[in-house]
DSSP file (Angstrom, degrees, kcal/mol; ACC not computed):
  #  RESIDUE AA STRUCTURE BP1 BP2  ACC     N-H-->O    O-->H-N    N-H-->O    O-->H-N    TCO  KAPPA ALPHA  PHI   PSI    X-CA   Y-CA   Z-CA
    1    1 A X              0   0    0      0, 0.0    26,-2.8     0, 0.0     2,-0.5   0.000 360.0 360.0 360.0 141.9  -13.0    3.7   -0.8
    2    2 A X  E     -aB  27  97A   0     95,-2.5    95,-2.7    24,-0.2     2,-0.6  -0.925 360.0-162.9-111.8 128.2  -10.8    0.9    0.5
    3    3 A X  E     -aB  28  96A   0     24,-3.4    26,-2.2    -2,-0.5     2,-0.5  -0.936   5.0-162.9-113.0 111.4   -8.3    1.6    3.3
    4    4 A X  E     +aB  29  95A   0     91,-3.3    91,-1.8    -2,-0.6    90,-0.7  -0.831  26.4 156.2 -96.3 125.4   -5.6   -1.1    3.7
    5    5 A X  E     -a   30   0A   0     24,-2.8    26,-3.2    -2,-0.5     2,-0.5  -0.943  49.2-135.7-145.4 163.1   -3.8   -0.9    7.0
    6    6 A X    >   -     0   0    0     -2,-0.3     3,-2.7    24,-0.2     6,-0.2  -0.979  31.4-143.2-115.2 110.6   -1.8   -2.6    9.7
    7    7 A X  T 3  S+     0   0    0     -2,-0.5    -1,-0.1     1,-0.3     6,-0.1   0.716  96.3  53.6 -52.9 -27.9   -3.4   -1.2   12.9
    8    8 A X  T 3  S+     0   0    0      4,-0.1     2,-0.3    -3,-0.0    -1,-0.3   0.601  84.6 107.1 -82.5  -9.6   -0.1   -1.0   14.8
    9    9 A X    <>  -     0   0    0     -3,-2.7     4,-2.0     1,-0.1     5,-0.1  -0.534  63.7-148.5 -74.9 127.3    1.5    1.1   12.1
   10   10 A X  H  > S+     0   0    0     -2,-0.3     4,-2.2     1,-0.2     5,-0.2   0.869  98.5  52.2 -65.7 -37.3    2.0    4.8   13.1
   11   11 A X  H  > S+     0   0    0      2,-0.2     4,-2.5     1,-0.2    -1,-0.2   0.888 108.6  51.5 -65.5 -37.5    1.6    6.0    9.4
   12   12 A X  H  > S+     0   0    0     -6,-0.2     4,-2.7     2,-0.2    -2,-0.2   0.905 108.7  50.7 -64.3 -41.7   -1.7    4.0    9.2
   13   13 A X  H  X S+     0   0    0     -4,-2.0     4,-2.3     2,-0.2    -2,-0.2   0.916 111.8  47.5 -62.0 -43.6   -2.9    5.7   12.4
   14   14 A X  H  X S+     0   0    0     -4,-2.2     4,-2.3     2,-0.2    -2,-0.2   0.912 113.1  48.4 -63.6 -42.8   -2.1    9.1   11.0
   15   15 A X  H  X S+     0   0    0     -4,-2.5     4,-2.5     2,-0.2    -2,-0.2   0.910 111.2  49.8 -64.3 -42.9   -3.8    8.4    7.7
   16   16 A X  H  X S+     0   0    0     -4,-2.7     4,-2.6     1,-0.2    -1,-0.2   0.903 110.9  49.5 -64.0 -41.5   -6.9    7.0    9.4
   17   17 A X  H  X S+     0   0    0     -4,-2.3     4,-3.2     2,-0.2    -1,-0.2   0.906 110.2  51.7 -62.7 -41.4   -7.1   10.1   11.6
   18   18 A X  H  X S+     0   0    0     -4,-2.3     4,-1.8     2,-0.2    -2,-0.2   0.922 110.8  47.5 -61.7 -44.5   -6.7   12.3    8.4
   19   19 A X  H  <>S+     0   0    0     -4,-2.5     5,-2.6     2,-0.2    -2,-0.2   0.934 115.1  45.5 -61.4 -46.3   -9.5   10.4    6.7
   20   20 A X  H ><5S+     0   0    0     -4,-2.6     3,-1.6     1,-0.2    -2,-0.2   0.920 111.5  51.6 -64.1 -44.7  -11.8   10.7    9.8
   21   21 A X  H 3<5S+     0   0    0     -4,-3.2    -1,-0.2     1,-0.3    -2,-0.2   0.826 112.6  46.6 -61.7 -31.4  -10.9   14.4   10.3
   22   22 A X  T 3<5S-     0   0    0     -4,-1.8    -1,-0.3    -5,-0.2    -2,-0.2   0.279 112.9-121.6 -94.9  10.3  -11.8   15.1    6.6
   23   23 A X  T < 5 +     0   0    0     -3,-1.6     2,-0.5     1,-0.2    -3,-0.2   0.880  54.0 160.3  52.4  46.5  -15.0   13.1    6.9
   24   24 A X      < -     0   0    0     -5,-2.6     2,-0.2    -6,-0.1    -1,-0.2  -0.874  35.2-133.9-101.1 124.8  -14.0   10.7    4.2
   25   25 A X        +     0   0    0     -2,-0.5     2,-0.3   -23,-0.0    -5,-0.0  -0.555  36.3 157.1 -79.8 140.1  -15.9    7.4    4.2
   26   26 A X        -     0   0    0     -2,-0.2     2,-0.5   -23,-0.0   -24,-0.2  -0.982  41.4-118.7-155.2 161.0  -13.9    4.2    3.7
   27   27 A X  E     -a    2   0A   0    -26,-2.8   -24,-3.4    -2,-0.3     2,-0.3  -0.934  33.8-136.3-105.2 130.9  -13.9    0.5    4.3
   28   28 A X  E     -a    3   0A   0     -2,-0.5     2,-0.4   -26,-0.2   -24,-0.2  -0.654  21.4-176.7 -90.9 139.6  -11.1   -0.7    6.6
   29   29 A X  E     -a    4   0A   0    -26,-2.2   -24,-2.8    -2,-0.3     2,-0.6  -0.974  23.4-134.7-141.2 126.4   -9.1   -3.8    5.8
   30   30 A X  E  >  -a    5   0A   0     -2,-0.4     4,-2.4   -26,-0.2   -24,-0.2  -0.678  13.9-151.5 -80.0 117.6   -6.3   -5.3    8.0
   31   31 A X  T  4 S+     0   0    0    -26,-3.2    57,-0.2    -2,-0.6   -25,-0.2   0.776  92.6  49.1 -65.7 -29.1   -3.4   -6.2    5.7
   32   32 A X  T  4 S+     0   0    0    -27,-0.3     3,-0.4     1,-0.1    -1,-0.2   0.881 117.0  40.3 -78.5 -38.8   -2.1   -9.1    7.9
   33   33 A X  T  4 S+     0   0    0      1,-0.2     2,-0.2    55,-0.1    -2,-0.2   0.798 131.7  25.2 -78.2 -30.0   -5.5  -10.8    8.2
   34   34 A X  S  < S-     0   0    0     -4,-2.4    -1,-0.2     3,-0.0    -2,-0.1  -0.630  82.8-163.5-138.7  74.5   -6.6  -10.1    4.6
   35   35 A X        -     0   0    0     -3,-0.4    -3,-0.1    -2,-0.2    -4,-0.1  -0.278  31.4-100.2 -61.8 140.3   -3.5   -9.8    2.5
   36   36 A X        -     0   0    0     48,-0.1    -1,-0.1    -5,-0.1     2,-0.1  -0.340  40.9-123.2 -59.6 141.7   -4.1   -8.3   -1.0
   37   37 A X     >  -     0   0    0      1,-0.1     4,-2.7    -3,-0.1     5,-0.2  -0.328  22.2-105.6 -80.5 167.1   -4.3  -10.8   -3.7
   38   38 A X  H  > S+     0   0    0      1,-0.2     4,-2.5     2,-0.2     5,-0.2   0.921 122.6  50.5 -55.8 -46.1   -2.0  -10.9   -6.8
   39   39 A X  H  > S+     0   0    0      2,-0.2     4,-2.4     1,-0.2    -1,-0.2   0.906 111.0  47.8 -63.3 -43.2   -4.9   -9.6   -8.9
   40   40 A X  H  > S+     0   0    0      2,-0.2     4,-3.0     1,-0.2     5,-0.3   0.948 112.9  48.0 -61.8 -48.8   -5.6   -6.8   -6.5
   41   41 A X  H  X S+     0   0    0     -4,-2.7     4,-2.6     1,-0.2    -2,-0.2   0.892 111.4  50.6 -60.6 -40.6   -2.0   -5.7   -6.3
   42   42 A X  H  X S+     0   0    0     -4,-2.5     4,-2.3    -5,-0.2    -1,-0.2   0.933 112.9  46.0 -62.6 -46.2   -1.6   -5.9  -10.1
   43   43 A X  H  X S+     0   0    0     -4,-2.4     4,-2.5     2,-0.2    -2,-0.2   0.923 114.8  46.8 -63.2 -45.6   -4.7   -3.7  -10.6
   44   44 A X  H  X S+     0   0    0     -4,-3.0     4,-2.4     2,-0.2    -2,-0.2   0.896 110.9  52.6 -65.5 -39.9   -3.6   -1.2   -7.9
   45   45 A X  H  X>S+     0   0    0     -4,-2.6     4,-1.5    -5,-0.3     5,-0.5   0.943 112.6  44.2 -60.6 -48.2   -0.1   -1.0   -9.3
   46   46 A X  H  <5S+     0   0    0     -4,-2.3    -2,-0.2     1,-0.2    -1,-0.2   0.916 115.7  47.7 -62.6 -43.6   -1.4   -0.3  -12.8
   47   47 A X  H  <5S+     0   0    0     -4,-2.5    55,-0.2     1,-0.2    -1,-0.2   0.831 109.8  53.3 -67.1 -32.9   -3.9    2.3  -11.5
   48   48 A X  H  <5S-     0   0    0     -4,-2.4    -1,-0.2    -5,-0.2    -2,-0.2   0.818  90.4-144.2 -74.2 -30.7   -1.4    4.0   -9.3
   49   49 A X  T  <5 +     0   0    0     -4,-1.5     2,-0.2     1,-0.3    -3,-0.1   0.567  56.3 132.5  74.2   7.3    1.2    4.6  -12.1
   50   50 A X      < -     0   0    0     -5,-0.5    -1,-0.3     1,-0.1    -2,-0.1  -0.542  67.3 -97.5 -89.9 155.3    3.9    4.0   -9.4
   51   51 A X    >   -     0   0    0     -2,-0.2     3,-1.7     1,-0.1     4,-0.3  -0.435  36.1-116.2 -65.6 148.6    6.9    1.8   -9.8
   52   52 A X  G >  S+     0   0    0      1,-0.3     3,-2.0     2,-0.2     4,-0.3   0.808 111.5  69.6 -58.1 -30.7    6.3   -1.7   -8.2
   53   53 A X  G >  S+     0   0    0      1,-0.3     3,-1.7     2,-0.2    -1,-0.3   0.804  86.4  67.3 -59.6 -28.7    9.1   -1.0   -5.7
   54   54 A X  G <  S+     0   0    0     -3,-1.7    -1,-0.3     1,-0.3    -2,-0.2   0.692  92.2  61.7 -65.8 -16.8    6.8    1.6   -4.0
   55   55 A X  G <  S+     0   0    0     -3,-2.0    37,-2.5    -4,-0.3     2,-0.4   0.531  87.0  92.4 -86.5  -5.9    4.5   -1.2   -3.0
   56   56 A X  B <  S-D   91   0B   0     -3,-1.7     2,-1.7    35,-0.3    35,-0.3  -0.727  78.7-130.6 -91.7 138.1    7.2   -2.9   -0.9
   57   57 A X    >   +     0   0    0     33,-3.2     3,-1.8    -2,-0.4     6,-0.4  -0.641  32.5 178.5 -81.9  82.3    7.6   -2.1    2.8
   58   58 A X  T 3  S+     0   0    0     -2,-1.7    -1,-0.2     1,-0.3    11,-0.1   0.649  75.2  52.8 -68.4 -15.2   11.3   -1.4    2.5
   59   59 A X  T 3  S+     0   0    0     -3,-0.1    -1,-0.3     4,-0.1     2,-0.1   0.453  87.9 110.9 -96.6  -0.4   11.7   -0.5    6.2
   60   60 A X  S <> S-     0   0    0     -3,-1.8     4,-1.9     1,-0.1     5,-0.2  -0.363  74.1-125.7 -76.7 153.5   10.0   -3.7    7.4
   61   61 A X  H  > S+     0   0    0      1,-0.2     4,-3.0     2,-0.2     5,-0.2   0.878 110.1  52.7 -63.1 -39.8   11.8   -6.6    9.1
   62   62 A X  H  > S+     0   0    0      2,-0.2     4,-1.9     1,-0.2    -1,-0.2   0.919 107.4  51.4 -65.5 -43.3   10.6   -9.2    6.7
   63   63 A X  H  4>S+     0   0    0     -6,-0.4     5,-2.1    26,-0.3     6,-0.3   0.921 115.3  43.2 -56.2 -45.8   11.9   -7.2    3.7
   64   64 A X  H ><5S+     0   0    0     -4,-1.9     3,-1.4     1,-0.2    -2,-0.2   0.913 112.0  51.4 -69.4 -43.9   15.3   -6.9    5.4
   65   65 A X  H 3<5S+     0   0    0     -4,-3.0    -1,-0.2     1,-0.3    -2,-0.2   0.796 109.7  51.0 -66.4 -26.8   15.5  -10.5    6.5
   66   66 A X  T 3<5S-     0   0    0     -4,-1.9    -1,-0.3    -5,-0.2    -2,-0.2   0.462 107.0-129.6 -87.3  -1.6   14.7  -11.7    3.0
   67   67 A X  T X>5 +     0   0    0     -3,-1.4     4,-1.4    -4,-0.2     3,-0.8   0.885  49.6 159.3  56.9  41.5   17.5   -9.5    1.6
   68   68 A X  H 3>< +     0   0    0     -5,-2.1     4,-2.8     1,-0.2     5,-0.3   0.725  57.7  73.9 -72.7 -21.1   15.0   -8.1   -0.9
   69   69 A X  H 34 S+     0   0    0     -6,-0.3     4,-0.4     1,-0.2    -1,-0.2   0.901 109.4  33.2 -56.5 -39.1   17.1   -4.9   -1.6
   70   70 A X  H <4 S+     0   0    0     -3,-0.8     4,-0.3     2,-0.1    -1,-0.2   0.808 122.2  47.6 -84.6 -32.7   19.5   -7.1   -3.5
   71   71 A X  H >< S+     0   0    0     -4,-1.4     3,-1.2     1,-0.2     4,-0.5   0.858  96.3  68.3 -81.6 -36.4   17.0   -9.6   -4.9
   72   72 A X  G >< S+     0   0    0     -4,-2.8     3,-2.0     1,-0.3    -1,-0.2   0.869  90.8  60.2 -57.2 -43.3   14.2   -7.3   -6.3
   73   73 A X  G 3  S+     0   0    0     -4,-0.4    -1,-0.3    -5,-0.3    -2,-0.1   0.800 106.7  48.6 -57.3 -26.7   16.2   -5.8   -9.2
   74   74 A X  G <  S+     0   0    0     -3,-1.2     2,-0.3    -4,-0.3    -1,-0.3   0.539  97.8  88.6 -87.9  -7.4   16.7   -9.3  -10.7
   75   75 A X  S <  S-     0   0    0     -3,-2.0     2,-0.1    -4,-0.5     0, 0.0  -0.698  76.1-126.0 -95.3 142.8   13.0  -10.2  -10.3
   76   76 A X     >  -     0   0    0     -2,-0.3     4,-2.1     1,-0.1     5,-0.2  -0.353  32.6-102.4 -77.1 166.9   10.4   -9.4  -13.0
   77   77 A X  H  > S+     0   0    0      1,-0.2     4,-2.5     2,-0.2     5,-0.2   0.884 121.7  54.8 -58.4 -41.6    7.3   -7.5  -12.1
   78   78 A X  H  > S+     0   0    0      1,-0.2     4,-2.2     2,-0.2    -1,-0.2   0.906 108.4  48.3 -60.2 -43.4    5.2  -10.6  -12.1
   79   79 A X  H  > S+     0   0    0      2,-0.2     4,-2.2     1,-0.2    -1,-0.2   0.883 111.0  51.2 -64.2 -39.2    7.5  -12.3   -9.6
   80   80 A X  H  X S+     0   0    0     -4,-2.1     4,-2.4     2,-0.2    -2,-0.2   0.904 109.6  49.3 -66.7 -40.9    7.5   -9.2   -7.4
   81   81 A X  H  X S+     0   0    0     -4,-2.5     4,-1.9     2,-0.2    -2,-0.2   0.903 110.6  50.6 -64.4 -40.9    3.7   -9.1   -7.4
   82   82 A X  H  X S+     0   0    0     -4,-2.2     4,-0.5     2,-0.2    -2,-0.2   0.909 110.2  50.4 -62.3 -41.5    3.5  -12.8   -6.4
   83   83 A X  H >X S+     0   0    0     -4,-2.2     3,-1.2     1,-0.2     4,-0.7   0.923 109.6  50.0 -62.6 -45.2    5.9  -12.1   -3.6
   84   84 A X  H >< S+     0   0    0     -4,-2.4     3,-0.7     1,-0.3     6,-0.2   0.863 106.8  55.7 -60.7 -36.5    3.8   -9.2   -2.3
   85   85 A X  H 3< S+     0   0    0     -4,-1.9    -1,-0.3     1,-0.2    -2,-0.2   0.603  97.9  65.2 -75.3  -9.5    0.7  -11.3   -2.4
   86   86 A X  H << S+     0   0    0     -3,-1.2     2,-0.3    -4,-0.5    -1,-0.2   0.774 113.3  17.2 -83.9 -27.0    2.3  -13.9   -0.2
   87   87 A X    X<  -     0   0    0     -4,-0.7     3,-2.1    -3,-0.7     4,-0.4  -0.908  58.2-150.1-152.9 119.5    2.7  -11.8    3.0
   88   88 A X  G >  S+     0   0    0     -2,-0.3     3,-1.1     1,-0.3   -56,-0.1   0.718  95.1  70.6 -59.5 -23.0    1.0   -8.5    3.9
   89   89 A X  G 3  S+     0   0    0      1,-0.2   -26,-0.3   -57,-0.1    -1,-0.3   0.646  92.6  58.0 -73.5 -11.6    4.0   -7.5    6.0
   90   90 A X  G <  S+     0   0    0     -3,-2.1   -33,-3.2    -6,-0.2     2,-0.4   0.650  90.4  91.9 -83.9 -16.8    5.9   -7.0    2.7
   91   91 A X  B <  S-D   56   0B   0     -3,-1.1   -35,-0.3    -4,-0.4   -36,-0.1  -0.640  80.7-121.1 -88.9 131.1    3.4   -4.5    1.4
   92   92 A X        -     0   0    0    -37,-2.5     2,-0.3    -2,-0.4    13,-0.1  -0.394  47.3-110.8 -63.2 142.3    3.8   -0.8    2.1
   93   93 A X  S    S+     0   0    0     11,-0.1    13,-0.3    -4,-0.1     2,-0.2  -0.955  75.5  34.8-143.2 161.4    0.9    0.7    4.0
   94   94 A X        -     0   0    0    -90,-0.7    11,-3.3    -2,-0.3     2,-0.4   0.600  62.4-175.7 -73.4 164.2   -1.4    2.3    4.2
   95   95 A X  E     -BC   4 104A   0    -91,-1.8   -91,-3.3     9,-0.2     2,-0.5  -0.999   7.0-164.0-124.7 132.0   -2.9    2.0    0.8
   96   96 A X  E     -BC   3 103A   0      7,-2.4     7,-2.7    -2,-0.4     2,-0.5  -0.974   6.0-168.2-118.8 122.1   -6.0    3.9   -0.1
   97   97 A X  E     +BC   2 102A   0    -95,-2.7   -95,-2.5    -2,-0.5     2,-0.2  -0.939  13.3 163.4-115.4 122.4   -7.9    2.8   -3.2
   98   98 A X        -     0   0    0      3,-2.9    -2,-0.0    -2,-0.5     0, 0.0  -0.669  54.6 -95.6-120.2-178.8  -10.7    4.9   -4.8
   99   99 A X  S    S+     0   0    0     -2,-0.2     3,-0.1     1,-0.2    -1,-0.0   0.804 124.1  33.6 -65.6 -27.5  -12.3    4.7   -8.2
  100  100 A X  S    S+     0   0    0      1,-0.2     2,-0.3    14,-0.0    -1,-0.2   0.613 122.8  13.2-107.7 -15.2   -9.9    7.4   -9.5
  101  101 A X        -     0   0    0      2,-0.0    -3,-2.9    17,-0.0     2,-0.4  -0.980  49.9-139.8-156.6 165.1   -6.6    6.8   -7.7
  102  102 A X  E     -C   97   0A   0     -2,-0.3     2,-0.5   -55,-0.2    -5,-0.2  -0.992  19.2-163.5-131.0 124.3   -4.4    4.6   -5.5
  103  103 A X  E     -C   96   0A   0     -7,-2.7    -7,-2.4    -2,-0.4     2,-0.5  -0.930   1.7-163.4-110.7 130.7   -2.3    6.1   -2.8
  104  104 A X  E     -C   95   0A   0     -2,-0.5    -9,-0.2    -9,-0.2   -11,-0.1  -0.959  61.1  -2.9-118.1 124.6    0.6    4.1   -1.3
  105  105 A X  S    S-     0   0    0    -11,-3.3     2,-0.6    -2,-0.5   -11,-0.3  -0.082  92.7 -80.6  79.9 168.7    2.0    5.2    2.1
  106  106 A X        +     0   0    0    -13,-0.3     2,-0.5   -11,-0.1    -1,-0.1  -0.912  52.7 154.7-118.4 110.7    0.8    8.4    3.8
  107  107 A X    >>  -     0   0    0     -2,-0.6     4,-2.2     1,-0.1     3,-0.7  -0.968  34.7-146.8-126.3 113.1    2.1   11.8    2.8
  108  108 A X  H 3> S+     0   0    0     -2,-0.5     4,-2.9     1,-0.3     5,-0.2   0.847  95.7  51.4 -53.0 -43.0   -0.5   14.3    3.7
  109  109 A X  H 3> S+     0   0    0      1,-0.2     4,-2.5     2,-0.2    -1,-0.3   0.892 109.3  51.1 -64.5 -37.9    0.1   16.7    0.8
  110  110 A X  H <> S+     0   0    0     -3,-0.7     4,-2.2     2,-0.2    -1,-0.2   0.920 112.7  46.3 -61.8 -43.4   -0.2   13.8   -1.7
  111  111 A X  H  X S+     0   0    0     -4,-2.2     4,-2.1     2,-0.2    -2,-0.2   0.917 111.5  50.7 -67.2 -43.1   -3.5   12.8   -0.1
  112  112 A X  H  X S+     0   0    0     -4,-2.9     4,-1.8    -5,-0.2    -2,-0.2   0.928 111.7  48.6 -59.2 -44.9   -4.8   16.4   -0.1
  113  113 A X  H  X S+     0   0    0     -4,-2.5     4,-1.2     1,-0.2    -1,-0.2   0.890 108.9  53.0 -63.3 -40.4   -3.9   16.8   -3.8
  114  114 A X  H  < S+     0   0    0     -4,-2.2     4,-0.3     1,-0.2    -1,-0.2   0.898 113.4  42.9 -62.8 -40.4   -5.6   13.5   -4.7
  115  115 A X  H  < S+     0   0    0     -4,-2.1     3,-0.4     1,-0.2    -1,-0.2   0.757 105.4  63.4 -78.8 -23.9   -8.8   14.6   -3.0
  116  116 A X  H  < S+     0   0    0     -4,-1.8    -1,-0.2     1,-0.2    -2,-0.2   0.819 110.5  39.1 -67.4 -30.3   -8.6   18.1   -4.4
  117  117 A X     <        0   0    0     -4,-1.2    -1,-0.2    -3,-0.2    -2,-0.2   0.444 360.0 360.0 -98.0  -1.3   -8.9   16.7   -7.9
  118  118 A X              0   0    0     -3,-0.4    -1,-0.2    -4,-0.3    -2,-0.1   0.456 360.0 360.0 -69.0 360.0  -11.5   14.0   -6.9
């Protein structure tokens, strides 16, 4: 399992603690140092079944400074994936990737449900 995080992010810290408390093995990856590639993001997006907008860190400073709330609706999915692959700070985190699912953001009940069916 791959755990994509920004170490200073409080949600990432909570998610990591949840994984550790539940004795779930994972490989850690710092999103700023090793930004997801276009290909990875495309694969995770398809696997997740989520709308592409869920992969954007809409509360982040970069998202706001780029005025993406107004720009994203006019962009095609391919353009949005390219934009996400340019800077890890645009990507919602944490992201947990397993063989069977992709979880974006940390909502404990979502994570529990995903592992209950694993």
